[in-house]
C-alpha positions in Angstrom: 11.7 13.5 -0.3 9.1 14.3 2.4 8.7 12.1 5.4 5.8 9.7 6.0 3.2 10.5 8.7 1.9 7.5 10.6 -1.3 7.4 12.7 -2.7 4.5 14.6 -6.0 4.3 16.5 -7.6 1.3 18.2 -10.4 0.1 20.5 -11.2 -3.3 21.9 -12.3 -4.9 18.6 -10.4 -3.0 15.9 -7.2 -1.2 15.0 -6.6 1.2 12.2 -3.1 2.1 10.9 -2.6 4.9 8.3 0.4 6.4 6.6 0.5 9.5 4.4 3.3 10.8 2.3 3.7 13.4 -0.5 5.3 12.0 -3.7 6.6 14.3 -6.4 5.6 12.3 -9.5 2.5 12.2 -11.7 -0.4 10.3 -10.3 -0.4 7.9 -13.2 3.3 7.0 -12.6 2.6 6.3 -8.9 -0.5 4.2 -9.8 1.5 2.2 -12.3 4.2 1.4 -9.7 1.6 0.6 -7.1 -0.3 -1.8 -9.3 2.5 -3.7 -11.0 2.4 -6.9 -9.1 5.4 -8.5 -10.9 7.7 -5.5 -10.2 6.5 -5.0 -6.6 9.2 -6.9 -4.8 11.9 -5.0 -6.7 11.1 -1.7 -5.1 9.1 -2.6 -1.9 11.1 -3.9 1.0 8.0 -4.9 2.9 6.9 -7.5 0.2 8.8 -10.5 -1.0 6.4 -11.4 -3.8 2.9 -10.9 -5.1 1.2 -13.7 -7.1 -1.7 -12.6 -9.3 -2.7 -9.4 -11.0 -3.6 -6.2 -9.1 -7.0 -5.6 -10.6 -10.6 -5.6 -9.3 -11.9 -9.0 -8.3 -8.5 -10.8 -8.3 -7.3 -12.7 -5.3 -3.6 -12.1 -4.6 -0.9 -14.3 -3.0 1.1 -11.9 -0.8 4.4 -12.9 0.8 6.1 -10.7 3.4 9.5 -11.0 4.9 9.8 -13.0 8.1 6.3 -14.5 7.9 5.6 -18.1 6.7 1.9 -17.4 5.9 0.8 -16.3 2.5 -1.8 -13.5 2.8 -4.6 -13.8 0.2 -6.4 -10.5 0.0 -9.0 -9.8 -2.7 -8.7 -6.6 -4.7 -12.3 -5.6 -3.9 -12.4 -2.1 -5.4 -10.4 -0.2 -8.0 -10.9 3.4 -9.2 -7.8 4.0 -11.3 -5.7 6.1 -10.8 -7.1 7.3 -7.5 -8.0 4.5 -5.1 -8.2 0.8 -4.5 -9.2 -1.6 -1.7 -7.8 -5.0 -0.7 -9.7 -7.1 1.8 -9.4 -10.4 3.5 -11.0 -12.4 6.3 -14.4 -12.9 7.7 -16.6 -10.0 9.0 -17.0 -10.1 12.8 -14.3 -12.8 13.1 -11.0 -11.4 11.8 -11.0 -9.0 8.9 -8.4 -6.8 7.3 -9.2 -4.0 4.8 -6.4 -2.0 3.2 -7.3 1.2 1.4 -4.9 3.0 -1.0 -5.5 6.5 -2.2 -3.7 9.0 -4.4 -4.8 12.7 -4.1 -3.3 15.8 -5.8 -1.9 18.4 -3.4 -1.7 22.2 -4.1 2.1 22.1 -4.4 2.0 19.7 -7.4 2.8 16.6 -5.3 0.5 13.6 -5.0 -0.5 12.5 -1.5 -0.3 8.7 -1.1 -2.2 7.3 1.8 -2.5 3.7 2.9 -4.9 2.7 5.7 -5.5 -0.8 7.1 -8.3 -1.6 9.5 -8.2 -4.9 11.4 -11.3 -5.9 13.2 -13.3 -8.8 14.7 -13.6 -11.0 17.7 -10.5 -13.0 16.9 -8.6 -9.8 16.4 -9.5 -8.8 20.0 -7.8 -12.0 21.2 -4.8 -11.7 18.9 -4.2 -7.9 19.1 -1.2 -8.3 21.4 0.5 -10.6 18.9 0.2 -8.1 16.0 3.5 -6.5 14.9 4.3 -2.8 15.2 3.0 -1.5 11.9 4.6 1.9 12.0 8.0 0.9 10.6 6.3 -1.4 8.0 3.9 1.3 6.8 6.6 4.0 6.8 9.0 1.8 4.8 6.2 1.0 2.3 5.5 4.7 1.7 9.2 5.6 1.4 9.8 2.8 -1.0 6.8 3.8 -3.2 8.0 7.4 -3.1 11.6 6.5 -4.1 10.5 4.2 -6.9 7.8 6.5 -8.3 10.2 9.5 -8.4 12.9 7.3 -9.9 10.6 6.1 -12.7 9.3 9.6 -13.3 12.9 10.9 -13.7 13.8 8.1 -16.0 10.7 8.8 -18.2 11.5 12.5 -18.2 15.1 11.8 -19.3 14.0 9.6 -22.1 11.5 12.1 -23.2 14.0 14.9 -23.3 16.4 12.8 -25.4 13.8 12.1 -28.1 12.5 15.7 -28.3 
């Protein structure tokens, strides 16, 4: 398994966090794992539960460990099996936009990237209270990689037994 690469940039009114990681599984398998709301908490250590369906236009109820609040992003864009966007908040006040992307690499792997941009006037006031996103994003990428490769191996094993 490769290691995730995390990058964070910020200015006074915004912060962007991004993680990238190569996953050795078919893009469709990764997409299936990434969009299966009911199975999410079984593989993702950064999510306790997702209520709702991960499809365009849906509002999700997202519970994360150690936080009382339920986050309610809207799945605002889906281009299966390549990219999707979740967004929440009010523009210019406090807004979070999370982008997921799957892109084929030359070595046969799929690059998973997840980027979140926080912005707004309230963000500028609260920025010092925000958590360190590096361990959270890296765990998310590792968990997705592990589960996607596990599912792919299980599917390949079943396929070879029926051939």
